[in-house]
DRENFI-660412 format. One record per residue: residue in three letters; residue number from 0; x, y, z of N, C-alpha, C, CB in turn. Coordinates in Angstrom, 1 decimal. Glycine has a CB too. Layout:
% residues N
[node "Ala"; NUM; [X; Y; Z]; [X; Y; Z]; [X; Y; Z]; [X; Y; Z]],
...
END
This chain:
% residues 165
[node "Ala"; 0; [-2.0; 27.7; 16.6]; [-1.8; 26.5; 17.0]; [-2.3; 25.3; 16.5]; [-2.2; 26.5; 18.0]],
[node "His"; 1; [-3.6; 25.5; 16.4]; [-4.5; 24.5; 16.0]; [-4.2; 24.2; 14.5]; [-5.9; 25.0; 16.2]],
[node "Met"; 2; [-4.0; 24.9; 13.7]; [-3.5; 24.9; 12.3]; [-1.9; 23.7; 11.9]; [-3.1; 26.8; 12.1]],
[node "Glu"; 3; [-1.1; 24.0; 12.6]; [-0.2; 23.8; 13.1]; [-0.2; 21.7; 13.5]; [-0.2; 25.1; 14.4]],
[node "Glu"; 4; [-1.3; 21.6; 14.6]; [-1.0; 20.6; 14.6]; [-1.9; 19.7; 13.6]; [-1.0; 20.5; 15.7]],
[node "Lys"; 5; [-2.9; 20.1; 13.0]; [-3.4; 19.5; 11.7]; [-2.4; 19.3; 10.8]; [-4.4; 20.2; 11.1]],
[node "Gly"; 6; [-1.1; 20.3; 10.8]; [-0.4; 20.5; 9.2]; [0.7; 18.2; 9.8]; [1.5; 23.1; 9.0]],
[node "Glu"; 7; [0.9; 19.0; 11.2]; [1.5; 17.3; 11.7]; [0.4; 16.5; 11.0]; [1.4; 16.7; 13.8]],
[node "Asp"; 8; [-0.2; 16.2; 11.5]; [-1.1; 15.0; 11.4]; [-1.0; 14.5; 9.8]; [-2.6; 15.4; 12.0]],
[node "Ala"; 9; [-1.3; 15.6; 8.6]; [-1.4; 15.5; 7.2]; [0.1; 14.9; 7.2]; [-1.8; 16.9; 6.2]],
[node "Ala"; 10; [1.0; 15.6; 7.0]; [2.1; 14.9; 6.9]; [2.8; 13.6; 7.3]; [2.7; 15.6; 7.2]],
[node "Ala"; 11; [2.6; 12.5; 7.0]; [2.3; 11.1; 7.9]; [3.8; 11.1; 7.9]; [1.3; 9.4; 7.1]],
[node "Lys"; 12; [4.0; 10.4; 9.1]; [4.9; 10.3; 9.6]; [5.7; 8.9; 8.8]; [4.6; 10.3; 10.9]],
[node "Val"; 13; [7.3; 8.8; 8.3]; [7.2; 7.2; 7.8]; [8.8; 7.1; 8.9]; [7.4; 6.8; 5.4]],
[node "Ala"; 14; [9.2; 5.5; 8.3]; [9.6; 5.0; 9.3]; [11.1; 5.4; 7.9]; [8.8; 3.3; 10.0]],
[node "Leu"; 15; [11.4; 4.7; 7.0]; [12.3; 4.8; 6.2]; [13.0; 6.1; 5.5]; [11.7; 4.1; 5.5]],
[node "Asn"; 16; [14.0; 5.4; 5.4]; [14.7; 6.5; 4.4]; [15.4; 6.4; 3.2]; [15.5; 7.1; 5.1]],
[node "Pro"; 17; [15.3; 7.2; 2.3]; [15.9; 6.7; 0.8]; [17.3; 6.6; 1.0]; [15.6; 7.6; -0.5]],
[node "Glu"; 18; [18.2; 7.3; 1.8]; [19.3; 8.0; 2.2]; [20.0; 7.3; 2.7]; [19.2; 9.1; 2.8]],
[node "Lys"; 19; [19.4; 6.5; 3.5]; [19.9; 6.3; 4.5]; [19.7; 5.4; 5.8]; [19.8; 7.2; 4.7]],
[node "Trp"; 20; [20.9; 3.8; 5.6]; [20.5; 3.2; 6.7]; [20.0; 3.1; 7.7]; [20.9; 2.9; 6.8]],
[node "Leu"; 21; [18.9; 1.9; 8.2]; [18.4; 2.3; 9.4]; [18.2; 1.0; 10.1]; [17.0; 3.3; 9.4]],
[node "Glu"; 22; [18.3; 0.8; 11.3]; [17.9; -0.4; 12.5]; [16.7; -0.5; 12.3]; [18.1; -0.3; 14.1]],
[node "Phe"; 23; [16.2; -1.3; 12.2]; [14.8; -2.6; 13.4]; [14.8; -3.6; 13.6]; [13.6; -3.0; 13.1]],
[node "Lys"; 24; [14.6; -3.6; 14.6]; [14.2; -4.6; 15.4]; [13.1; -5.5; 14.8]; [13.8; -4.0; 16.5]],
[node "Leu"; 25; [13.7; -6.7; 15.1]; [13.1; -8.1; 15.1]; [12.2; -8.4; 16.5]; [14.4; -9.3; 14.8]],
[node "Gln"; 26; [10.8; -8.6; 16.0]; [9.8; -9.0; 16.8]; [9.9; -10.0; 16.9]; [8.8; -8.8; 16.4]],
[node "Glu"; 27; [9.3; -10.6; 16.1]; [9.4; -11.8; 16.0]; [9.5; -12.9; 14.6]; [8.5; -12.0; 16.7]],
[node "Lys"; 28; [9.5; -13.7; 14.8]; [9.4; -14.7; 13.6]; [8.8; -16.3; 13.4]; [10.6; -14.8; 13.2]],
[node "Ala"; 29; [8.3; -16.5; 12.3]; [7.4; -17.8; 12.7]; [8.1; -18.5; 11.4]; [5.5; -17.6; 12.7]],
[node "Thr"; 30; [8.0; -20.0; 11.2]; [8.2; -21.0; 10.1]; [7.0; -20.7; 9.7]; [8.7; -22.6; 10.3]],
[node "Val"; 31; [7.0; -20.7; 8.4]; [5.6; -21.1; 7.3]; [5.7; -22.0; 6.7]; [5.4; -20.3; 6.2]],
[node "Ser"; 32; [6.7; -22.5; 6.2]; [6.8; -24.2; 5.4]; [8.7; -24.6; 5.6]; [6.2; -24.0; 3.0]],
[node "His"; 33; [8.8; -25.5; 5.5]; [10.1; -26.2; 5.8]; [11.1; -25.1; 5.4]; [10.4; -27.7; 4.8]],
[node "Asp"; 34; [10.8; -24.4; 4.6]; [12.3; -23.8; 3.7]; [11.8; -22.3; 3.7]; [12.5; -24.4; 1.7]],
[node "Ser"; 35; [11.0; -21.1; 4.3]; [10.1; -20.3; 4.3]; [10.1; -19.7; 5.7]; [9.0; -21.0; 3.8]],
[node "Glu"; 36; [10.2; -18.4; 6.5]; [10.0; -17.9; 7.5]; [9.2; -16.5; 7.2]; [11.2; -17.9; 8.1]],
[node "Leu"; 37; [8.6; -16.0; 8.2]; [7.9; -15.1; 8.4]; [8.5; -14.1; 9.2]; [6.9; -15.6; 8.6]],
[node "Phe"; 38; [9.1; -12.9; 9.1]; [9.8; -12.1; 10.4]; [9.3; -11.1; 10.4]; [11.3; -11.9; 10.5]],
[node "Arg"; 39; [8.9; -10.1; 11.4]; [8.1; -9.3; 11.6]; [8.8; -8.4; 12.7]; [6.9; -9.9; 12.0]],
[node "Phe"; 40; [9.2; -7.0; 12.0]; [10.6; -6.0; 12.3]; [9.5; -4.6; 12.6]; [12.0; -5.8; 10.6]],
[node "Ser"; 41; [10.3; -4.2; 14.1]; [8.9; -3.5; 14.8]; [9.9; -1.5; 14.6]; [8.6; -4.3; 17.3]],
[node "Phe"; 42; [8.8; -0.6; 14.4]; [9.1; 0.7; 14.4]; [8.1; 1.3; 14.9]; [9.3; 1.3; 13.2]],
[node "Asp"; 43; [8.6; 2.3; 15.7]; [7.5; 3.5; 15.9]; [6.3; 3.7; 15.4]; [8.0; 4.5; 15.5]],
[node "Pro"; 44; [5.2; 3.3; 16.6]; [4.0; 2.7; 16.6]; [3.1; 3.4; 16.0]; [3.5; 2.4; 17.8]],
[node "Ser"; 45; [3.4; 4.9; 16.0]; [2.0; 5.7; 15.6]; [3.2; 6.1; 13.7]; [1.3; 7.6; 17.3]],
[node "Thr"; 46; [3.9; 5.4; 13.3]; [4.6; 5.7; 11.8]; [4.1; 4.9; 11.1]; [6.0; 5.5; 11.5]],
[node "Lys"; 47; [4.0; 5.3; 9.9]; [3.7; 3.9; 8.7]; [5.5; 3.5; 8.4]; [2.6; 4.7; 6.7]],
[node "Leu"; 48; [5.8; 2.7; 7.3]; [6.7; 2.4; 6.5]; [7.4; 3.9; 5.9]; [6.0; 1.5; 5.6]],
[node "Gly"; 49; [6.6; 3.5; 4.7]; [6.9; 4.7; 4.3]; [6.8; 4.1; 2.8]; [8.3; 5.3; 4.9]],
[node "Leu"; 50; [6.1; 2.9; 2.5]; [6.4; 2.4; 0.9]; [5.1; 2.3; 0.3]; [7.2; 0.8; 0.8]],
[node "Asp"; 51; [5.6; 2.4; -0.9]; [4.0; 2.7; -1.8]; [3.8; 1.3; -1.9]; [3.9; 3.6; -3.6]],
[node "Val"; 52; [2.7; 0.9; -2.5]; [2.4; -0.1; -3.5]; [3.2; -0.9; -4.5]; [1.7; 0.4; -4.2]],
[node "Ala"; 53; [4.4; -2.3; -4.0]; [4.7; -2.5; -5.3]; [5.8; -1.8; -5.1]; [3.9; -2.1; -6.3]],
[node "Ser"; 54; [6.5; -1.1; -4.1]; [7.9; -0.8; -4.1]; [8.9; -2.1; -3.0]; [8.0; 0.9; -3.3]],
[node "Cys"; 55; [9.8; -1.8; -3.0]; [10.5; -2.2; -2.4]; [11.5; -1.8; -1.0]; [10.8; -2.6; -3.2]],
[node "Leu"; 56; [12.1; -2.4; -0.5]; [13.0; -2.2; 0.7]; [14.2; -2.9; -0.1]; [12.4; -3.0; 2.2]],
[node "Val"; 57; [15.2; -2.5; 0.4]; [16.4; -3.6; 0.3]; [17.7; -3.1; 1.4]; [17.0; -3.5; -1.5]],
[node "Thr"; 58; [18.4; -4.4; 2.3]; [18.8; -5.0; 3.6]; [19.6; -5.4; 3.1]; [18.0; -5.8; 4.4]],
[node "Arg"; 59; [20.5; -5.0; 4.4]; [22.7; -5.3; 4.1]; [22.4; -6.0; 5.7]; [24.5; -3.4; 4.1]],
[node "Ala"; 60; [23.7; -7.0; 5.2]; [24.5; -7.8; 6.3]; [25.4; -7.8; 6.4]; [24.6; -8.9; 6.3]],
[node "Pro"; 61; [26.2; -7.9; 7.6]; [27.6; -7.5; 7.3]; [28.0; -9.3; 7.6]; [28.4; -6.0; 8.5]],
[node "Ile"; 62; [29.1; -9.6; 6.4]; [29.5; -10.6; 5.6]; [31.1; -10.7; 5.9]; [29.0; -10.3; 4.1]],
[node "Gly"; 63; [31.3; -11.8; 6.6]; [32.4; -12.0; 6.7]; [33.7; -11.2; 7.4]; [32.4; -12.0; 5.7]],
[node "Gln"; 64; [34.7; -11.3; 7.0]; [36.0; -10.3; 8.2]; [35.7; -9.0; 7.7]; [38.2; -10.7; 8.0]],
[node "Glu"; 65; [36.1; -7.7; 8.6]; [36.8; -5.8; 7.4]; [37.8; -6.6; 7.0]; [37.5; -3.7; 8.3]],
[node "Val"; 66; [38.1; -6.1; 6.0]; [39.3; -6.5; 4.9]; [39.8; -4.2; 5.1]; [38.3; -7.5; 2.4]],
[node "Glu"; 67; [41.2; -4.5; 5.4]; [41.5; -3.4; 5.8]; [40.7; -2.1; 6.3]; [42.2; -3.1; 5.0]],
[node "Gly"; 68; [40.4; -2.7; 7.4]; [39.3; -1.3; 8.0]; [37.6; -1.6; 7.0]; [40.2; 0.8; 7.4]],
[node "Lys"; 69; [37.3; -2.0; 5.9]; [36.2; -2.0; 5.3]; [35.6; -3.1; 5.4]; [36.3; -1.7; 4.4]],
[node "Arg"; 70; [34.1; -3.0; 5.8]; [33.3; -3.9; 6.2]; [32.5; -4.7; 4.7]; [32.3; -3.1; 7.2]],
[node "Lys"; 71; [32.5; -5.6; 4.8]; [31.7; -6.3; 3.3]; [30.1; -6.7; 4.1]; [32.8; -8.4; 2.5]],
[node "Tyr"; 72; [29.6; -5.9; 3.0]; [27.7; -6.3; 2.9]; [27.2; -6.8; 2.2]; [26.7; -5.4; 2.7]],
[node "Val"; 73; [26.1; -8.0; 2.2]; [25.4; -8.8; 1.2]; [24.3; -7.9; 1.4]; [25.2; -10.4; 1.3]],
[node "Ile"; 74; [24.0; -6.9; -0.3]; [22.5; -6.3; 0.4]; [21.8; -7.2; -0.8]; [22.1; -4.1; 0.5]],
[node "Arg"; 75; [20.3; -7.1; 0.1]; [19.2; -7.6; -1.1]; [17.9; -6.7; -1.0]; [18.7; -9.6; -0.9]],
[node "Pro"; 76; [17.2; -6.9; -2.0]; [16.0; -6.0; -2.3]; [14.8; -7.0; -1.5]; [15.8; -5.8; -4.1]],
[node "Tyr"; 77; [13.5; -6.8; -0.7]; [12.2; -7.7; -0.5]; [11.2; -6.6; -0.8]; [12.1; -8.6; 1.2]],
[node "Thr"; 78; [10.4; -7.0; -1.0]; [9.0; -6.4; -0.8]; [8.3; -7.1; 0.6]; [8.0; -6.7; -2.3]],
[node "Pro"; 79; [7.9; -6.1; 1.5]; [7.4; -6.9; 2.7]; [5.5; -7.3; 2.0]; [7.5; -5.7; 4.6]],
[node "Ile"; 80; [4.9; -8.1; 3.1]; [4.1; -8.8; 2.5]; [2.8; -8.1; 3.2]; [4.5; -10.4; 2.6]],
[node "Ser"; 81; [3.1; -7.0; 4.4]; [1.9; -6.5; 5.4]; [1.1; -5.7; 4.4]; [2.5; -5.6; 6.8]],
[node "Asp"; 82; [0.9; -4.8; 4.7]; [-0.5; -3.5; 4.2]; [0.6; -2.6; 4.3]; [-2.2; -3.1; 5.5]],
[node "Pro"; 83; [1.2; -2.1; 3.0]; [1.2; -0.4; 3.5]; [0.8; 0.5; 4.0]; [1.1; 0.2; 3.0]],
[node "Asp"; 84; [-0.1; 0.4; 4.7]; [-0.7; 1.2; 5.8]; [-0.4; 1.0; 7.2]; [-2.0; 1.0; 5.7]],
[node "Ser"; 85; [0.2; -0.3; 7.3]; [0.2; -0.5; 8.5]; [1.4; 0.5; 10.0]; [0.4; -2.0; 8.2]],
[node "Lys"; 86; [0.9; 0.6; 10.7]; [1.7; 1.3; 11.3]; [2.5; 0.3; 12.5]; [0.9; 2.5; 11.7]],
[node "Gly"; 87; [3.9; 0.3; 12.4]; [4.5; 0.4; 14.1]; [5.2; -1.0; 13.5]; [3.0; 0.3; 15.8]],
[node "Tyr"; 88; [5.1; -1.9; 11.9]; [5.9; -2.7; 12.1]; [5.5; -3.2; 10.1]; [5.6; -3.8; 13.6]],
[node "Phe"; 89; [6.8; -4.0; 9.7]; [6.4; -4.5; 8.7]; [7.0; -6.2; 8.7]; [7.0; -3.5; 7.5]],
[node "Asp"; 90; [6.4; -7.0; 7.8]; [6.4; -8.2; 7.5]; [6.9; -8.6; 6.6]; [5.5; -8.5; 7.5]],
[node "Leu"; 91; [8.0; -9.6; 6.2]; [8.9; -10.2; 5.1]; [9.1; -11.6; 5.4]; [10.3; -9.4; 4.9]],
[node "Leu"; 92; [8.3; -12.4; 4.3]; [8.5; -13.4; 3.8]; [9.9; -13.9; 3.7]; [7.9; -13.3; 3.0]],
[node "Ile"; 93; [10.6; -15.0; 3.7]; [12.1; -15.1; 3.3]; [12.1; -16.8; 3.1]; [13.3; -14.4; 4.6]],
[node "Lys"; 94; [12.3; -17.2; 1.8]; [12.8; -18.3; 1.6]; [14.1; -18.7; 2.2]; [12.9; -18.4; 0.4]],
[node "Val"; 95; [14.6; -19.5; 3.1]; [16.0; -20.0; 3.4]; [16.5; -20.7; 2.6]; [16.1; -20.6; 4.5]],
[node "Tyr"; 96; [17.5; -20.0; 2.0]; [18.0; -21.3; 1.0]; [20.1; -21.7; 1.5]; [17.9; -20.4; -1.3]],
[node "Pro"; 97; [19.8; -22.6; 1.7]; [20.9; -23.6; 2.3]; [22.2; -22.6; 1.5]; [20.6; -25.7; 1.7]],
[node "Glu"; 98; [22.5; -22.2; 0.7]; [23.9; -21.2; 0.8]; [23.6; -19.7; 0.3]; [25.2; -21.9; -0.1]],
[node "Gly"; 99; [21.9; -19.2; 0.8]; [21.9; -18.2; 0.5]; [22.7; -17.6; 1.4]; [20.7; -17.7; 0.3]],
[node "Lys"; 100; [23.6; -16.5; 1.3]; [24.0; -15.4; 2.6]; [23.1; -14.6; 2.6]; [25.4; -14.4; 2.6]],
[node "Met"; 101; [22.1; -13.9; 2.0]; [21.7; -13.0; 3.0]; [20.2; -13.9; 4.1]; [21.3; -11.2; 2.0]],
[node "Ser"; 102; [19.6; -15.3; 2.9]; [18.6; -16.0; 3.8]; [19.4; -16.3; 5.2]; [18.1; -17.4; 3.0]],
[node "Gln"; 103; [20.5; -16.7; 5.0]; [21.1; -17.4; 6.2]; [21.1; -16.3; 7.3]; [22.6; -17.9; 5.9]],
[node "His"; 104; [21.3; -15.1; 6.9]; [21.5; -14.2; 7.9]; [20.1; -13.8; 8.5]; [22.2; -13.0; 7.3]],
[node "Phe"; 105; [19.2; -13.9; 7.5]; [17.7; -14.0; 8.2]; [17.6; -14.8; 9.1]; [16.6; -14.3; 7.2]],
[node "Ala"; 106; [18.0; -16.3; 8.2]; [17.6; -17.2; 9.6]; [18.0; -17.3; 10.6]; [17.7; -18.1; 9.7]],
[node "Asn"; 107; [19.1; -16.6; 11.2]; [19.9; -16.5; 12.4]; [19.5; -15.5; 13.1]; [21.2; -16.3; 12.2]],
[node "Leu"; 108; [18.7; -14.4; 12.8]; [17.9; -13.5; 13.3]; [17.3; -14.2; 14.8]; [16.8; -13.2; 12.1]],
[node "Lys"; 109; [17.4; -13.5; 16.1]; [16.7; -14.1; 17.0]; [15.9; -12.6; 17.2]; [17.5; -15.1; 18.3]],
[node "Pro"; 110; [14.6; -12.1; 17.8]; [13.9; -11.3; 18.4]; [14.4; -10.7; 19.2]; [13.0; -11.7; 18.9]],
[node "Gly"; 111; [14.5; -9.4; 18.3]; [15.6; -8.7; 19.4]; [16.7; -7.8; 18.8]; [16.5; -9.9; 20.1]],
[node "Asp"; 112; [17.7; -8.7; 17.5]; [18.3; -8.6; 16.8]; [17.7; -7.5; 15.6]; [18.5; -9.9; 16.5]],
[node "Val"; 113; [18.9; -6.5; 15.1]; [18.4; -5.3; 14.2]; [18.6; -6.0; 13.1]; [19.2; -3.9; 14.1]],
[node "Leu"; 114; [18.3; -5.1; 11.7]; [18.4; -5.1; 10.2]; [18.9; -4.3; 9.8]; [17.5; -5.2; 9.5]],
[node "Glu"; 115; [19.6; -4.4; 9.1]; [19.7; -2.8; 8.4]; [19.2; -2.3; 7.3]; [20.9; -2.5; 8.2]],
[node "Val"; 116; [18.0; -1.2; 6.8]; [17.1; -1.2; 5.6]; [17.4; 0.4; 5.4]; [15.3; -1.8; 6.0]],
[node "Lys"; 117; [17.2; -0.2; 4.1]; [17.0; 1.4; 3.6]; [16.3; 1.5; 2.3]; [18.4; 2.1; 3.3]],
[node "Gly"; 118; [15.1; 2.6; 2.3]; [14.4; 2.1; 1.0]; [13.5; 4.1; 1.3]; [13.0; -0.1; 1.2]],
[node "Pro"; 119; [12.3; 4.0; 0.4]; [11.8; 2.9; -0.6]; [12.6; 2.9; -1.7]; [10.3; 3.2; -1.0]],
[node "Ile"; 120; [12.6; 1.5; -2.8]; [12.6; 2.0; -4.5]; [11.6; 1.3; -4.6]; [14.0; 1.6; -5.6]],
[node "Glu"; 121; [11.5; 2.2; -5.8]; [9.7; 1.6; -6.6]; [10.8; 1.2; -7.6]; [7.9; 3.0; -7.4]],
[node "Lys"; 122; [9.4; 0.2; -8.0]; [9.8; -1.2; -8.8]; [8.6; -0.7; -9.6]; [9.9; -2.9; -7.9]],
[node "Leu"; 123; [7.2; -0.7; -9.4]; [6.3; 0.0; -10.3]; [5.4; 0.9; -9.6]; [5.5; -0.8; -11.1]],
[node "Arg"; 124; [5.0; 2.0; -10.4]; [4.2; 3.0; -10.1]; [2.6; 2.6; -10.3]; [4.7; 4.0; -10.9]],
[node "Tyr"; 125; [1.9; 2.2; -8.5]; [0.4; 1.9; -9.1]; [-0.3; 3.1; -8.6]; [-0.4; 0.4; -8.4]],
[node "Ser"; 126; [-1.0; 3.6; -9.3]; [-2.4; 4.6; -8.8]; [-4.0; 4.0; -9.2]; [-2.2; 6.2; -9.9]],
[node "Pro"; 127; [-4.6; 4.1; -8.5]; [-6.0; 3.2; -8.9]; [-6.5; 4.2; -10.1]; [-7.4; 3.1; -7.3]],
[node "Asn"; 128; [-7.2; 2.9; -10.6]; [-7.5; 3.5; -11.9]; [-6.6; 3.7; -13.1]; [-7.9; 4.6; -11.5]],
[node "Met"; 129; [-5.5; 3.1; -12.8]; [-4.2; 3.8; -14.0]; [-4.4; 2.9; -15.3]; [-2.3; 3.5; -13.4]],
[node "Lys"; 130; [-5.8; 1.6; -15.3]; [-5.3; 0.4; -15.9]; [-7.0; 0.1; -16.1]; [-4.2; -0.8; -14.9]],
[node "Arg"; 131; [-7.7; 0.4; -17.4]; [-9.3; -0.8; -16.9]; [-8.7; -1.9; -16.7]; [-10.8; -1.1; -18.1]],
[node "Gln"; 132; [-7.9; -2.7; -17.1]; [-7.6; -3.7; -16.7]; [-6.2; -4.4; -16.3]; [-8.1; -4.1; -17.5]],
[node "Ile"; 133; [-6.0; -5.5; -15.4]; [-4.9; -5.9; -15.2]; [-4.6; -7.4; -15.0]; [-4.5; -5.3; -14.4]],
[node "Gly"; 134; [-3.5; -7.8; -15.6]; [-3.3; -9.4; -15.8]; [-1.8; -9.4; -15.4]; [-3.7; -10.1; -17.6]],
[node "Met"; 135; [-1.4; -10.4; -14.5]; [-0.3; -10.5; -13.6]; [0.1; -11.8; -14.1]; [-0.5; -10.5; -12.0]],
[node "Val"; 136; [1.9; -11.9; -14.4]; [2.1; -13.2; -14.4]; [2.7; -13.1; -13.4]; [2.6; -14.0; -15.3]],
[node "Ala"; 137; [3.8; -14.5; -12.4]; [4.4; -14.0; -11.3]; [5.0; -15.5; -11.0]; [3.4; -13.2; -10.2]],
[node "Gly"; 138; [6.3; -15.7; -10.5]; [6.2; -17.0; -10.0]; [7.2; -16.5; -8.7]; [6.6; -18.4; -11.1]],
[node "Gly"; 139; [7.6; -17.6; -8.0]; [8.8; -17.6; -6.6]; [8.4; -15.8; -6.1]; [11.2; -17.8; -7.4]],
[node "Thr"; 140; [9.6; -15.3; -5.7]; [9.1; -14.1; -5.0]; [9.0; -13.2; -5.4]; [9.5; -13.8; -4.2]],
[node "Gly"; 141; [8.6; -13.6; -7.0]; [8.1; -12.3; -7.6]; [6.8; -12.0; -7.6]; [8.4; -12.2; -8.8]],
[node "Ile"; 142; [6.0; -13.1; -6.9]; [4.8; -13.1; -6.5]; [4.6; -11.5; -5.5]; [4.6; -14.7; -5.8]],
[node "Thr"; 143; [5.4; -11.5; -5.0]; [5.1; -10.4; -3.6]; [4.6; -8.9; -4.0]; [6.5; -10.1; -2.7]],
[node "Pro"; 144; [5.2; -8.1; -5.2]; [4.6; -6.8; -5.3]; [3.5; -6.7; -6.1]; [5.6; -5.8; -5.7]],
[node "Met"; 145; [3.3; -8.1; -6.7]; [1.5; -8.6; -7.4]; [0.5; -8.5; -6.1]; [1.4; -10.8; -8.1]],
[node "Leu"; 146; [1.1; -8.9; -5.3]; [0.5; -9.2; -4.3]; [-0.4; -8.0; -3.6]; [1.5; -9.8; -3.6]],
[node "Gln"; 147; [0.8; -7.2; -3.5]; [0.7; -5.8; -3.1]; [-0.5; -5.0; -4.0]; [2.3; -5.1; -3.4]],
[node "Val"; 148; [-0.1; -4.5; -4.6]; [-1.1; -4.4; -5.9]; [-2.2; -5.2; -6.0]; [-0.4; -4.9; -7.1]],
[node "Val"; 149; [-2.8; -6.1; -6.2]; [-4.0; -6.6; -6.1]; [-4.9; -6.3; -4.3]; [-3.7; -8.3; -6.6]],
[node "Arg"; 150; [-3.9; -6.7; -3.3]; [-4.4; -5.9; -2.0]; [-4.9; -4.3; -1.8]; [-3.3; -6.0; -1.3]],
[node "Ala"; 151; [-3.9; -3.6; -2.9]; [-4.6; -2.0; -2.8]; [-5.5; -2.0; -3.7]; [-3.7; -0.8; -3.0]],
[node "Ile"; 152; [-5.8; -2.5; -4.8]; [-7.2; -3.0; -6.2]; [-8.8; -3.2; -4.6]; [-6.7; -5.7; -7.6]],
[node "Leu"; 153; [-8.2; -4.2; -4.2]; [-9.5; -4.7; -3.4]; [-9.3; -4.0; -1.9]; [-9.7; -6.6; -3.4]],
[node "Lys"; 154; [-8.5; -2.8; -1.7]; [-9.3; -2.4; -0.4]; [-10.1; -1.2; -1.2]; [-8.2; -1.9; 1.1]],
[node "Asn"; 155; [-9.9; -0.7; -2.2]; [-10.3; 1.0; -2.8]; [-11.0; 0.4; -3.1]; [-9.6; 2.0; -3.9]],
[node "Pro"; 156; [-12.2; 0.5; -2.5]; [-13.9; 0.6; -3.0]; [-14.0; 1.7; -4.5]; [-15.0; 1.4; -1.5]],
[node "Asp"; 157; [-13.5; 2.8; -4.5]; [-12.8; 4.0; -5.5]; [-12.2; 3.1; -6.9]; [-11.4; 4.8; -4.6]],
[node "Asp"; 158; [-11.8; 1.9; -6.6]; [-10.8; 1.5; -7.5]; [-11.8; 0.6; -8.4]; [-9.4; 0.8; -6.7]],
[node "Asn"; 159; [-11.8; 1.1; -9.9]; [-12.6; 0.2; -10.9]; [-11.7; -0.9; -11.6]; [-13.1; 1.1; -12.0]],
[node "Thr"; 160; [-10.5; -1.3; -11.1]; [-9.7; -2.1; -12.3]; [-10.2; -3.2; -12.2]; [-8.3; -2.1; -12.2]],
[node "Gln"; 161; [-10.8; -3.7; -13.3]; [-10.9; -4.9; -13.8]; [-10.4; -6.1; -12.9]; [-10.2; -4.9; -15.0]],
[node "Arg"; 162; [-10.3; -6.8; -12.0]; [-9.7; -8.3; -11.9]; [-10.8; -9.6; -12.4]; [-9.2; -8.5; -10.2]],
[node "Phe"; 163; [-9.5; -10.3; -12.7]; [-10.1; -11.5; -13.3]; [-9.4; -13.1; -12.1]; [-9.4; -11.5; -15.3]],
[node "Pro"; 164; [-11.1; -13.4; -11.9]; [-10.8; -14.4; -10.9]; [-10.3; -15.4; -11.3]; [-11.7; -14.8; -10.3]],
END
């Protein structure tokens, strides 16, 4: 019985499923700037999201009316800004565009509302010490996956990847 318990701990439970849309509840949102908001979505607090460094998740929201019994969706990828090892929540920083279908959907969410999410989608495979040096150039929302890589390097004392100030 003891080995079974240990085995269950070793296999980390994850909240995401790459094959299936799952609902995550908005726990809270906060204004960051005149056009950006931080959204915290919650799930089982004993579970990790299941997103590798620099991977993204995909969100979807119903848009418009059903046509011939079919629902139309807008689908967008996002990279959480929260630590991939966080349990029970993930954070998305969203720039709200006046004409943005998905960003307007986010802007209208209230705590307790749900967001449909699927993933992970691997964008860049990163592993400690995979390169001696890493240089990054990013702008706008492209900075989020880079932030994930930088945090992973700084968090791991065994990662000797050179960083430049």
